[in-house]
N, C-alpha and C positions, 0 to 999 in steps of 0.2 A: 573905507573898507570895514566890514563887520565880520568878526571871527566867531564862528560857532564852536564854542569850547567843548561841546559834547562830541564833536568830530575831530577837532585839532589834535594831532599827535606830536606837535612841537618839533617837526623834522627840519625846520629852518629854511625850507625852499623859498618861502615868501621873503625872508630876509635877504637871501642871495640874489633874487631877481629884481627886487624893488630898486629902481634908480633914484628914488626920492628918500630913502632911509626911513620909511614909515613904520616898519615892523621891528620888533625885538621878540626873542623867544626866551622865556624865563619860567621860574616856578609859578604855578597858578596861585592867585590870591586866595586866601582862605574863604572869603565870601563867595567868590566865583565857584570854588570847588563845592561848597555846601549847597549852592543853587542847582547843581547838576543832578540828573536822575541817577539812581543807583548804578545801573550798568555803565553809564558814562563816567561816573566816579572811578569805577574799576578800570576802565580803559585808560583814563588819564593817569591813574596810579601806576599801571603797568608801564606806561611810557615815561616814568620818572617825574610825573606831575609837571611836565613841561607843556607850555602852550604859548601861542603867539599873542602879543598885545600890539596895539597901534598907538604908541605914545606921541607920534608925530602925524596923526591922521590929517591934520590941516595941510600937510605938505603933499598929500595924495592928489594926483592929477587924473585919476580914473583910467589909467592905461590898460588895466586888466591883466598885466603880467602875473600878478600874485594869484589871481583866480585860476589862470591856466596852469600855473606851476604847482599849486597845492594838490598833492596826491589824494587827500581826503575830501576834497571839494568842500572845505570848511570856511572859505572866504567868499563873501558876497559884497558887491559894490552897491551901496544904498545911497540914494539921493537924500541930502539933508533937508 
C-alpha cells in the first residue's frame, strides 16, 4: 500500500480495517511534510499533522480493505 500524504487526513480508518496490522497513524515526518505542496501542507497542518504510515508493508496481502475504507482515497495498492 502507498499512502498519498497530500490526501491523507490521518483519520485512522486504514488502521481499523487492516487485518494484517500494516498501518499506523502518527505525526508526519519533517521530510515528508516539507515535500508536500503548499496547500497540502496546510491541509495536513489543519488535521493535526497526522498521517498514515505503513511500517509493516511486507505483511500486506492486497485485500484492498484499506483502499475502500479510506474516506480521502489516499491509499493505492502498488505492485512492487
